[in-house]
C-alpha positions as CSV (number, residue, x, y, z in Angstrom):
1,X,-65.3,-76.0,59.1
2,X,-67.8,-73.3,60.0
3,X,-69.2,-71.8,63.2
4,X,-72.9,-72.4,64.0
5,X,-74.3,-70.2,66.8
6,X,-76.9,-72.9,67.6
7,X,-74.2,-75.4,68.5
8,X,-73.3,-76.0,72.1
9,X,-69.5,-75.6,72.1
10,X,-66.7,-74.4,69.9
11,X,-63.3,-75.9,69.2
12,X,-60.5,-74.8,66.9
13,X,-59.4,-77.4,64.3
14,X,-56.4,-76.7,62.1
15,X,-56.9,-72.9,62.7
16,X,-60.6,-72.9,62.0
17,X,-63.3,-72.4,64.6
18,X,-66.0,-75.1,64.5
19,X,-69.3,-75.5,66.3
20,X,-70.1,-78.9,67.8
21,X,-73.7,-79.9,68.4
22,X,-73.1,-82.9,70.7
23,X,-71.0,-82.5,73.8
24,X,-71.1,-86.3,74.4
25,X,-69.3,-87.1,71.1
26,X,-65.7,-88.1,71.0
27,X,-63.2,-85.8,69.4
28,X,-62.6,-88.5,66.8
29,X,-66.3,-88.6,65.8
30,X,-66.3,-84.8,65.5
31,X,-63.2,-84.6,63.4
32,X,-64.3,-87.4,61.0
33,X,-67.7,-85.8,60.6
34,X,-66.0,-82.6,59.7
35,X,-64.1,-84.3,56.9
36,X,-60.8,-84.8,58.6
37,X,-60.3,-88.2,57.2
38,X,-56.6,-88.2,57.9
39,X,-57.6,-89.0,61.5
40,X,-58.1,-92.8,61.4
41,X,-60.3,-95.1,63.5
42,X,-58.5,-98.4,64.2
43,X,-59.8,-99.5,67.5
44,X,-62.2,-96.9,69.1
45,X,-63.1,-96.6,71.9
46,X,-60.1,-98.7,73.0
47,X,-57.5,-95.9,72.7
48,X,-54.8,-98.5,71.9
49,X,-53.7,-98.2,68.3
50,X,-52.8,-94.5,68.1
51,X,-54.2,-94.1,64.6
52,X,-56.5,-91.3,65.7
53,X,-53.7,-89.3,67.4
54,X,-53.9,-85.5,67.0
55,X,-52.2,-82.6,68.7
56,X,-54.1,-80.7,71.4
57,X,-52.4,-77.5,72.2
58,X,-49.3,-79.1,70.7
59,X,-49.4,-82.3,72.7
60,X,-50.3,-85.7,71.2
61,X,-53.6,-87.1,72.3
62,X,-55.7,-90.1,71.3
63,X,-58.9,-88.6,70.0
64,X,-61.1,-91.7,70.2
65,X,-61.2,-91.6,74.0
66,X,-61.3,-87.8,74.3
67,X,-64.7,-86.3,74.9
68,X,-65.1,-83.3,72.8
69,X,-66.2,-81.2,75.8
70,X,-62.6,-81.7,77.2
71,X,-61.1,-79.7,74.4
72,X,-63.4,-76.7,74.4
73,X,-61.5,-73.6,73.5
74,X,-58.3,-75.5,72.8
75,X,-56.3,-75.8,69.5
76,X,-56.6,-79.1,67.7
77,X,-54.1,-79.9,65.0
78,X,-54.3,-82.8,62.7
79,X,-51.7,-83.7,60.1
80,X,-53.7,-81.5,57.7
81,X,-52.9,-78.5,59.9
82,X,-49.1,-79.0,60.3
83,X,-47.1,-76.3,58.6
84,X,-46.8,-77.2,54.9
85,X,-43.0,-77.3,54.8
86,X,-42.9,-79.5,57.8
87,X,-45.6,-81.8,56.5
88,X,-43.7,-82.1,53.2
89,X,-40.5,-83.0,55.0
90,X,-42.4,-85.8,56.8
91,X,-43.7,-87.1,53.5
92,X,-40.2,-87.1,52.1
93,X,-38.8,-88.9,55.2
94,X,-41.4,-91.7,55.1
95,X,-41.0,-92.1,51.4
96,X,-37.2,-92.2,51.6
97,X,-37.3,-95.0,54.2
98,X,-40.4,-97.0,53.2
99,X,-42.0,-96.0,56.6
100,X,-45.5,-96.0,55.2
101,X,-47.2,-98.9,53.4
102,X,-51.0,-98.6,53.7
103,X,-50.7,-95.3,55.5
104,X,-53.4,-96.0,58.0
105,X,-51.2,-95.6,61.1
106,X,-48.8,-92.9,60.0
107,X,-50.9,-89.7,60.3
108,X,-51.1,-90.4,64.0
109,X,-47.5,-91.3,64.2
110,X,-46.5,-88.1,62.5
111,X,-48.5,-86.2,65.1
112,X,-46.7,-88.1,67.8
113,X,-43.3,-87.3,66.2
114,X,-44.3,-83.7,66.0
115,X,-44.7,-83.8,69.8
116,X,-41.2,-85.2,70.0
117,X,-39.9,-82.4,67.8
118,X,-41.6,-79.8,70.0
119,X,-39.6,-81.2,73.0
120,X,-36.4,-80.8,71.1
121,X,-35.6,-84.6,71.0
122,X,-32.5,-85.3,68.8
123,X,-33.4,-87.0,65.5
124,X,-30.4,-89.3,66.0
125,X,-32.1,-90.8,69.1
126,X,-33.7,-94.0,67.8
127,X,-34.6,-95.1,71.3
128,X,-36.8,-92.0,71.9
129,X,-38.7,-92.6,68.7
130,X,-39.2,-96.3,69.6
131,X,-40.4,-95.3,73.0
132,X,-42.9,-92.8,71.5
133,X,-44.3,-95.6,69.3
134,X,-45.4,-97.5,72.4
135,X,-48.7,-95.5,72.0
136,X,-49.1,-96.8,68.5
137,X,-49.6,-99.9,66.4
138,X,-48.3,-100.7,62.9
139,X,-48.9,-104.1,61.3
140,X,-47.2,-103.4,57.9
141,X,-43.7,-102.1,58.4
142,X,-42.2,-103.9,61.3
143,X,-41.5,-100.5,62.9
144,X,-37.9,-100.1,61.7
145,X,-38.7,-98.0,58.6
146,X,-40.8,-95.7,60.8
147,X,-37.9,-95.1,63.2
148,X,-35.7,-94.6,60.1
149,X,-38.1,-91.9,59.0
150,X,-37.7,-90.1,62.4
151,X,-33.9,-90.2,61.8
152,X,-34.2,-89.1,58.2
153,X,-36.5,-86.1,58.8
154,X,-33.8,-83.4,59.0
155,X,-32.2,-84.3,55.6
156,X,-34.9,-86.1,53.8
157,X,-35.4,-85.3,50.1
158,X,-38.3,-86.0,47.8
159,X,-38.7,-89.4,46.3
160,X,-40.5,-89.9,43.0
161,X,-42.4,-93.2,42.8
162,X,-42.9,-94.9,39.5
163,X,-45.4,-97.5,38.3
164,X,-42.8,-100.1,39.2
165,X,-43.2,-99.2,42.9
166,X,-47.0,-99.8,42.7
167,X,-46.4,-103.1,40.9
168,X,-44.0,-104.2,43.7
169,X,-46.5,-103.1,46.4
170,X,-49.3,-105.1,44.7
171,X,-47.1,-108.2,44.4
172,X,-46.2,-108.0,48.1
173,X,-49.6,-106.9,49.5
174,X,-51.7,-109.1,47.3
175,X,-54.0,-106.3,46.0
176,X,-53.8,-103.0,44.4
177,X,-52.2,-100.4,46.6
178,X,-51.1,-96.8,46.1
179,X,-47.4,-95.9,46.8
180,X,-48.0,-92.2,46.6
181,X,-45.7,-90.5,49.2
182,X,-48.8,-88.6,50.5
183,X,-50.0,-91.9,52.1
184,X,-47.9,-91.0,55.1
185,X,-50.4,-88.2,55.8
186,X,-53.4,-90.4,55.5
187,X,-54.3,-89.7,51.9
188,X,-54.9,-93.3,50.9
189,X,-58.6,-93.0,50.2
190,X,-59.6,-95.9,52.5
191,X,-63.2,-97.2,52.0
192,X,-64.7,-95.2,54.8
193,X,-62.9,-92.0,53.8
194,X,-64.8,-91.6,50.6
195,X,-68.4,-92.1,51.8
196,X,-70.9,-89.3,51.1
197,X,-71.4,-87.0,54.1
198,X,-75.1,-87.8,54.2
199,X,-74.7,-91.5,54.3
200,X,-76.4,-93.5,57.0
201,X,-74.2,-95.5,59.3
202,X,-74.7,-99.2,60.1
203,X,-73.0,-101.0,63.0
204,X,-73.5,-104.5,64.3
205,X,-75.4,-105.2,67.5
206,X,-73.3,-108.1,68.8
207,X,-76.1,-109.3,71.1
208,X,-78.7,-109.8,68.4
209,X,-76.4,-110.1,65.3
210,X,-78.5,-107.4,63.6
211,X,-77.3,-104.3,61.9
212,X,-78.3,-101.0,63.5
213,X,-78.7,-98.0,61.1
214,X,-78.6,-94.4,62.2
215,X,-77.7,-91.0,60.8
216,X,-74.3,-90.9,62.6
217,X,-71.8,-93.4,63.8
218,X,-72.1,-92.1,67.4
219,X,-75.9,-92.6,67.3
220,X,-75.6,-96.1,65.7
221,X,-73.1,-97.2,68.4
222,X,-75.5,-95.9,71.1
223,X,-78.4,-97.8,69.6
224,X,-76.4,-101.0,69.3
225,X,-75.3,-100.8,72.9
226,X,-71.7,-101.3,71.9
227,X,-69.4,-102.2,74.9
228,X,-65.7,-101.9,74.7
229,X,-63.8,-105.2,74.4
230,X,-61.4,-106.5,77.0
231,X,-58.3,-108.6,77.1
232,X,-58.5,-111.8,78.9
233,X,-56.2,-112.8,81.7
234,X,-56.9,-116.5,81.2
235,X,-54.5,-118.8,79.3
236,X,-55.5,-121.0,76.5
237,X,-53.6,-123.9,74.9
238,X,-53.4,-124.6,71.2
239,X,-56.8,-126.1,70.3
240,X,-55.8,-129.2,68.4
241,X,-54.2,-132.2,69.9
242,X,-51.2,-133.8,68.2
243,X,-51.7,-137.1,66.3
244,X,-50.1,-140.1,67.9
245,X,-46.8,-141.2,66.4
246,X,-43.1,-141.5,66.7
247,X,-42.3,-138.0,65.7
248,X,-38.9,-136.3,65.1
249,X,-40.5,-132.9,65.2
250,X,-43.9,-131.6,66.4
251,X,-45.7,-128.3,66.2
252,X,-49.0,-126.9,67.5
253,X,-50.2,-123.4,66.7
254,X,-52.8,-121.2,68.4
255,X,-55.5,-118.9,67.0
256,X,-53.8,-115.8,65.5
257,X,-55.5,-112.6,64.6
258,X,-54.4,-110.9,61.3
259,X,-54.6,-107.6,63.1
260,X,-54.9,-105.2,60.2
261,X,-55.5,-101.7,61.5
262,X,-58.3,-100.5,59.2
263,X,-61.3,-102.5,60.4
264,X,-63.7,-103.7,57.7
265,X,-65.7,-100.9,56.1
266,X,-67.7,-100.4,52.9
267,X,-70.4,-98.1,51.6
268,X,-72.9,-98.2,48.8
269,X,-75.4,-96.1,46.9
270,X,-78.9,-97.6,46.3
271,X,-78.7,-99.8,43.3
272,X,-74.9,-99.4,43.0
273,X,-71.8,-101.4,43.6
274,X,-70.3,-101.2,47.1
275,X,-66.9,-99.6,47.7
276,X,-64.6,-102.5,48.6
277,X,-63.0,-102.8,52.0
278,X,-59.8,-103.5,50.0
279,X,-59.6,-100.0,48.6
280,X,-56.0,-99.4,49.9
281,X,-54.3,-102.6,50.8
282,X,-55.1,-106.3,51.2
283,X,-55.1,-106.6,55.0
284,X,-53.0,-109.8,54.6
285,X,-56.0,-111.5,53.0
286,X,-58.2,-110.9,56.1
287,X,-60.8,-108.9,54.3
288,X,-61.1,-110.8,51.0
289,X,-64.1,-112.7,52.3
290,X,-65.6,-109.8,54.4
291,X,-69.3,-109.4,54.5
292,X,-69.4,-105.6,54.7
293,X,-69.8,-104.9,51.0
294,X,-72.8,-107.1,50.6
295,X,-74.4,-105.7,53.7
296,X,-73.8,-102.1,52.5
297,X,-75.5,-102.9,49.2
298,X,-78.5,-104.6,50.9
299,X,-79.0,-101.8,53.4
300,X,-78.6,-99.0,50.8
301,X,-81.4,-100.6,48.8
302,X,-83.6,-101.0,51.8
303,X,-83.2,-97.4,53.0
304,X,-83.0,-95.7,49.6
305,X,-79.9,-93.8,50.7
306,X,-76.1,-94.3,50.8
307,X,-75.1,-96.5,53.8
308,X,-71.7,-96.9,55.4
309,X,-71.2,-100.3,57.1
310,X,-68.5,-100.3,59.8
311,X,-67.0,-103.1,61.9
312,X,-65.8,-102.2,65.3
313,X,-62.5,-103.7,66.4
314,X,-64.5,-106.3,68.4
315,X,-66.5,-107.2,65.3
316,X,-63.3,-107.7,63.3
317,X,-61.9,-110.0,66.0
318,X,-65.1,-112.1,66.4
319,X,-66.2,-112.3,62.8
320,X,-63.0,-111.9,60.8
321,X,-61.0,-114.8,59.3
322,X,-58.1,-116.3,61.4
323,X,-55.2,-118.5,60.5
324,X,-56.3,-122.2,60.8
325,X,-54.7,-123.7,63.9
326,X,-52.9,-126.9,63.4
327,X,-51.0,-129.7,65.1
328,X,-48.4,-131.7,63.1
329,X,-45.8,-134.4,63.6
330,X,-43.1,-135.4,61.1
331,X,-40.8,-138.4,61.1
332,X,-37.1,-138.3,60.1
333,X,-38.0,-139.2,56.5
334,X,-40.3,-136.2,56.2
335,X,-43.5,-138.2,56.3
336,X,-46.1,-137.3,58.9
337,X,-49.6,-136.1,59.8
338,X,-51.1,-132.6,60.0
339,X,-54.3,-132.0,61.8
340,X,-55.7,-128.6,60.8
341,X,-59.0,-126.7,61.4
342,X,-61.3,-127.5,58.5
343,X,-60.9,-124.7,56.0
344,X,-61.5,-124.6,52.3
345,X,-58.2,-124.7,50.4
346,X,-56.0,-125.4,53.4
347,X,-55.1,-128.9,52.3
348,X,-53.9,-127.6,49.0
349,X,-51.8,-124.9,50.6
350,X,-50.1,-127.4,52.9
351,X,-49.5,-130.0,50.1
352,X,-47.8,-127.4,48.0
353,X,-44.8,-127.4,50.3
354,X,-45.1,-130.9,51.8
355,X,-46.8,-133.3,49.5
356,X,-45.8,-136.3,51.6
357,X,-47.8,-135.3,54.6
358,X,-51.2,-136.8,55.5
359,X,-53.7,-134.0,56.1
360,X,-56.6,-134.5,58.5
361,X,-59.1,-131.6,58.6
362,X,-60.9,-131.4,61.9
363,X,-63.9,-129.4,63.2
364,X,-63.2,-127.2,66.2
365,X,-65.3,-124.4,67.7
366,X,-64.0,-120.9,67.1
367,X,-64.0,-117.9,64.8
368,X,-64.0,-118.4,61.0
369,X,-60.7,-119.5,59.3
370,X,-59.4,-118.8,55.9
371,X,-56.7,-120.3,53.6
372,X,-56.5,-116.9,51.9
373,X,-54.6,-115.3,54.8
374,X,-51.0,-114.6,54.2
375,X,-49.0,-117.8,54.5
376,X,-51.8,-119.8,56.1
377,X,-50.9,-123.5,56.4
378,X,-47.9,-123.7,54.1
379,X,-45.8,-121.3,56.3
380,X,-46.2,-123.4,59.5
381,X,-45.3,-126.6,57.6
382,X,-42.3,-125.0,55.9
383,X,-41.1,-124.0,59.3
384,X,-41.7,-127.5,60.7
385,X,-39.7,-129.0,57.8
386,X,-36.8,-126.5,58.4
387,X,-36.8,-127.6,62.0
388,X,-36.6,-131.2,61.0
389,X,-33.6,-130.4,58.8
390,X,-32.1,-128.2,61.6
391,X,-31.4,-125.4,59.2
392,X,-33.4,-122.7,57.4
393,X,-31.9,-123.1,54.0
394,X,-33.7,-121.3,51.2
395,X,-37.5,-121.4,51.6
396,X,-39.6,-120.8,48.5
397,X,-43.1,-119.5,48.9
398,X,-46.0,-120.4,46.6
399,X,-45.8,-116.8,45.2
400,X,-42.4,-117.7,43.6
401,X,-40.0,-115.8,45.8
402,X,-37.4,-117.4,48.1
403,X,-35.6,-116.3,51.2
404,X,-33.3,-117.4,54.0
405,X,-32.7,-115.9,57.4
406,X,-30.4,-116.1,60.4
407,X,-30.5,-114.8,64.0
408,X,-27.3,-113.2,65.4
409,X,-26.1,-113.6,69.0
410,X,-27.5,-110.1,69.7
411,X,-30.9,-111.0,68.2
412,X,-30.3,-109.2,64.9
413,X,-32.2,-110.8,62.0
414,X,-30.3,-111.0,58.7
415,X,-32.5,-111.8,55.7
416,X,-31.6,-112.5,52.1
417,X,-34.4,-112.5,49.5
418,X,-34.8,-113.4,45.8
419,X,-37.9,-112.0,44.2
420,X,-37.0,-111.3,40.6
421,X,-36.5,-107.8,39.4
422,X,-36.8,-105.6,42.6
423,X,-38.7,-102.8,40.7
424,X,-38.4,-100.5,43.8
425,X,-35.9,-101.6,46.4
426,X,-37.2,-99.3,49.1
427,X,-40.7,-100.7,48.8
428,X,-39.5,-104.3,48.6
429,X,-37.2,-103.8,51.7
430,X,-40.1,-102.2,53.7
431,X,-42.4,-105.2,52.9
432,X,-39.6,-107.6,53.8
433,X,-38.9,-106.0,57.1
434,X,-42.6,-106.0,57.9
435,X,-42.8,-109.7,57.0
436,X,-39.8,-110.5,59.1
437,X,-41.5,-108.8,62.1
438,X,-44.6,-110.8,61.4
439,X,-42.8,-114.1,61.2
440,X,-40.9,-113.4,64.4
441,X,-44.2,-112.6,66.2
442,X,-46.0,-115.7,64.9
443,X,-43.5,-117.9,66.6
444,X,-42.8,-115.9,69.8
445,X,-45.7,-113.8,70.9
446,X,-48.9,-113.7,68.8
447,X,-52.1,-115.6,69.9
448,X,-55.7,-115.0,70.5
449,X,-57.6,-116.2,73.5
450,X,-60.4,-118.6,72.4
451,X,-62.1,-120.9,74.8
452,X,-63.3,-124.5,74.4
453,X,-66.7,-123.2,73.2
454,X,-65.1,-121.1,70.5
455,X,-65.7,-117.8,72.2
456,X,-63.1,-115.2,71.6
457,X,-61.9,-113.5,74.8
458,X,-59.1,-111.2,73.4
459,X,-60.9,-108.2,71.8
460,X,-58.4,-105.4,72.1
461,X,-55.6,-104.4,69.8
462,X,-53.0,-104.8,72.6
463,X,-54.1,-108.4,73.3
464,X,-53.0,-109.9,70.0
465,X,-49.3,-110.2,71.0
466,X,-47.9,-108.0,68.2
467,X,-44.3,-107.1,68.9
468,X,-43.8,-103.5,69.9
469,X,-41.1,-101.2,68.3
470,X,-38.9,-101.5,71.5
471,X,-39.1,-105.3,71.4
472,X,-38.2,-105.6,67.7
473,X,-34.6,-106.4,66.9
474,X,-32.6,-104.9,64.1
475,X,-33.6,-106.5,60.7
476,X,-31.2,-106.3,57.8
477,X,-32.5,-107.2,54.4
478,X,-30.2,-108.1,51.4
479,X,-31.9,-108.2,48.1
480,X,-30.1,-110.8,46.0
481,X,-29.5,-110.1,42.3
482,X,-32.2,-111.8,40.3
483,X,-32.9,-111.3,36.6
484,X,-36.2,-113.2,36.7
485,X,-39.7,-111.6,36.5
486,X,-40.8,-109.9,39.6
487,X,-42.6,-112.1,42.2
488,X,-43.7,-111.8,45.8
489,X,-40.7,-112.0,48.1
490,X,-42.0,-111.0,51.5
491,X,-44.0,-114.2,52.1
492,X,-40.8,-116.2,51.8
493,X,-39.1,-113.8,54.2
494,X,-41.9,-114.3,56.7
495,X,-41.5,-118.0,56.6
496,X,-37.7,-117.9,56.7
497,X,-37.6,-115.6,59.7
498,X,-40.2,-117.8,61.5
499,X,-38.0,-120.8,60.8
500,X,-34.8,-119.1,62.0
501,X,-36.6,-118.0,65.1
502,X,-38.0,-121.4,65.9
503,X,-34.7,-123.2,65.3
504,X,-32.7,-120.6,67.3
505,X,-35.1,-121.3,70.2
506,X,-34.7,-125.0,70.1
507,X,-37.9,-125.9,68.2
508,X,-40.4,-125.8,71.1
509,X,-43.6,-127.6,70.2
510,X,-46.2,-125.0,71.0
511,X,-46.5,-121.5,69.4
512,X,-46.3,-118.8,70.7
513,X,-43.1,-119.9,72.4
514,X,-43.0,-116.8,74.7
C-alpha cells in the first residue's frame, strides 16, 4: 500500500501507511480495494457474520460497519499483518483440529482470538472462546473444531495434508475444495478474491431487478440504493398443510436458508469463461444453480472490460435456492403421503429413501427451491421414518455413507459413521461435526420468515436460526472401521442427528421445534 498526498486521509494497514480517497467508504471496502482479500465480506453492511473482523489498535472490530474516517491515524492489522510465527501457529492449530473447512470465516476469527490472547485469556478456557465467537458465524464446522483450535494453539504442530485430504473434502463438500492449512488465514482464492483490480463491479438493484455497474463496489451500492435487510418479528407457520389421513407420524417443515457465508460472486473477462462461484467449496449445493456467472459473462461482453458480479446478503436470501418445504404423514405400515414444494428432482430424492410414499408436488409462493441442496427431501423423510420406528438405527444417505446418533442426558451428541476408507480422519471428523450441528439446527431452530405472498422477511445472517457456539452441545464422532471405497459420510450424520434430536424431543409435528 502506498501513500498518495492527494488523498484525504491516511491509515496504517499491516504496518504500511495508505492514503484513502473516500472518507465515506467503509474500512472493509478500503481494505479489499487495497488487495487485503483475507478480509471477507459475508453480510455487509449488517455487521453480523464477523468475517471482516480486523484489529484496530489491537482490538477486534467488524470492518464492514466501520467508516474509514473513524480509524484515521490508527493501526489496522489484518491476519496478513500478524507476526509470522504467531500466524503460523494459528495455521497449525486450525489444521490440527479441522477448525477451517472453506476458510471464509476463519481470518476474522483468528483476529478475534488474537484479541483474546492480548487480554491474557487462558487457552484452556473453552467458554471464553465460545463467548468470543458470539460475534461470528460459521456454517461449516459446527464450532467445536474452532474452539478446539483455540485450545490447541500453545502446543500445535504442523500438519501435512495429502491428496487424500482433498479427496475426502470433495466427497463431503460436493465440489473441489482445497485443504491447504493456509485456508485458516483466508488464502482459499474465493471467486471475488481473484478478480482484476480494474474490474467493474455489478450489484443488483432490488427494486428494478436490474444490474447496476460502476467502477467500485461502494459506488455500485450507492447507485443501486441498497438498503440493509432486517429481521422480522412476525411469526410464520410451515407453508404446506398436511394431507388428510389417519397418520401415525406427521411432519411439516418451514423455509430454510442454506446460509453459506460467501455470498454468490463471479467475474469474467470479455469473451472469456466466468470464474465460478464454487471456486472454494460447494455452499451445500446452494450456488450450483446461481446466476452470477452468466451475468458476469454478459456484462463483461457488454462493457468490454472485466466485470465482478456480487450478491449482497439480501440478494442471496431473496434469490438463492432454499430447501423445499414439505408436509408428510405416514401410517404404521410405512405408507403415506408427502406434499412438497414443486421442485425438479425432489420426487426422486424422496423416493430414494421411501419408495412407498405417494408424492404430491404443490405450487406455493416463495423463493426458489432446489433438490440439489444438501439432503433436500430425503433427509426429512428419513427422519420421519425413524420417528415412526421410534429409533434412529443406521441411516444410509444416497451418497453411500451411513450413520447413527444418540443424544445423552446432558445433551451430548454421540455419532458413529461409516464412510469407507477415512482418507483423512481430521477432515472427515470436522465435516461430520459440522453436519451434526446442521442436523440439530434443522430440527430445533432454523427457519426463514416468508409470508403468504412468498415475500422473504428475514434478510440478516442472525435471523436464520443457526445455532451459536455457546448453544451447541458437545459432539463426539466415532469413525467406524470400513474397508470399502471412500464415500460421503457427513450427509448421513446430518440425517442421523436430526432423527435423534426429533425422537428425543417427542417427534413434534412442526419444524423448527424451538
